[in-house]
C-alpha positions in Angstrom: 0.0 -0.1 0.0 2.7 2.4 0.9 4.3 1.8 -2.5 1.1 2.6 -4.3 0.8 6.1 -2.3 4.5 7.0 -3.2 3.8 6.0 -6.9 0.7 8.3 -6.9 2.7 11.3 -5.1 5.5 11.0 -8.0 2.7 11.0 -10.6 1.2 14.0 -9.3 4.4 15.8 -9.0 5.3 14.8 -12.7 1.8 16.0 -13.9 2.4 19.4 -12.2 5.7 19.7 -13.7 4.3 18.7 -17.0 1.8 21.6 -16.8 4.5 24.3 -15.5 7.1 23.5 -18.2 5.1 24.5 -21.2 4.3 27.8 -19.5 8.1 28.4 -19.2 8.6 27.6 -23.0 5.8 30.2 -24.0 8.1 32.9 -22.0 5.8 35.7 -22.2 6.5 38.3 -19.5 6.9 41.9 -18.7 9.1 44.0 -20.8 10.6 46.0 -17.8 10.0 49.5 -16.9 11.2 51.4 -19.9 11.3 55.0 -21.3 9.6 55.6 -24.6 11.9 56.8 -27.3 9.3 57.0 -30.3 5.6 56.0 -31.0 4.6 54.9 -34.7 0.9 54.8 -35.7 0.8 51.9 -38.1 -2.0 50.6 -40.5 -4.2 48.0 -38.8 -3.3 45.3 -41.2 -2.1 41.6 -40.4 -0.7 41.7 -36.8 0.5 45.5 -36.9 -1.1 48.4 -35.2 0.7 50.7 -33.0 4.5 50.5 -32.3 6.3 51.7 -29.4 10.0 51.9 -29.3 11.8 52.1 -26.2 15.2 54.0 -25.4 16.9 50.9 -24.3 16.4 47.1 -25.0 13.5 45.6 -23.1 13.8 42.2 -21.5 12.4 40.3 -24.7 11.1 37.2 -23.0 10.1 35.7 -26.4 13.4 36.5 -28.0 11.9 38.5 -30.7 14.3 39.9 -33.3 13.9 43.5 -32.3 14.4 44.0 -28.6 13.4 47.7 -28.6 10.2 47.8 -30.3 6.8 46.4 -29.1 3.6 46.3 -31.2 0.1 46.8 -30.1 -2.3 44.8 -32.4 -5.4 46.8 -33.3 -7.5 43.8 -32.5 -6.3 43.8 -28.7 -9.0 44.4 -26.3 -8.7 47.9 -25.0 -6.3 49.0 -27.9 -7.5 52.6 -27.7 -6.9 52.8 -24.1 -3.4 51.4 -24.5 -2.5 54.1 -27.2 -3.8 56.6 -24.9 -1.7 55.5 -22.1 1.6 55.2 -24.4 0.9 58.8 -25.5 0.5 59.9 -22.0 3.7 58.3 -20.9 5.6 59.9 -23.8 4.1 63.4 -23.2 4.6 63.3 -19.4 8.1 61.4 -19.6 6.9 58.6 -17.5 8.2 55.2 -18.0 5.8 52.1 -19.0 5.9 48.5 -18.4 4.5 46.1 -21.0 3.3 42.7 -21.0 4.2 40.8 -24.2 3.3 37.6 -25.6 4.9 36.3 -28.9 6.3 38.0 -31.8 4.6 39.7 -34.7 5.7 39.2 -38.3 8.5 41.9 -38.2 10.0 40.4 -35.0 8.7 43.1 -32.7 7.2 41.6 -29.3 3.3 41.6 -29.1 2.1 44.0 -26.3 -0.9 42.7 -24.4 -1.1 45.1 -21.6 0.4 48.4 -20.5 1.4 49.8 -17.1 1.9 53.4 -16.7 4.5 53.9 -14.1 4.9 56.9 -11.6 
């Protein structure tokens, strides 16, 4: 009986590890608090929308080819609010932190969420 309990515990641990590992591979995460160098309004085509270029490289958790620019897809929920936050950050000199998930067709990280920092 003790042997069966031990096997079950090991299986539970392996199962949980199997759930966690794919999350690490996906590697989405925060850009890190960065100052904005430039904003570029793009056409809403494919996976392009509104580009934010930082003054320094961001953390780039998905290893996109561009480590300074992130893209706000026009189809993101809250796109207009996020653009407004980026414009506010640039005009007030405040840094932002961006949650990124994946890379777009031009190698920019896809921005999902923006946090305006004090």
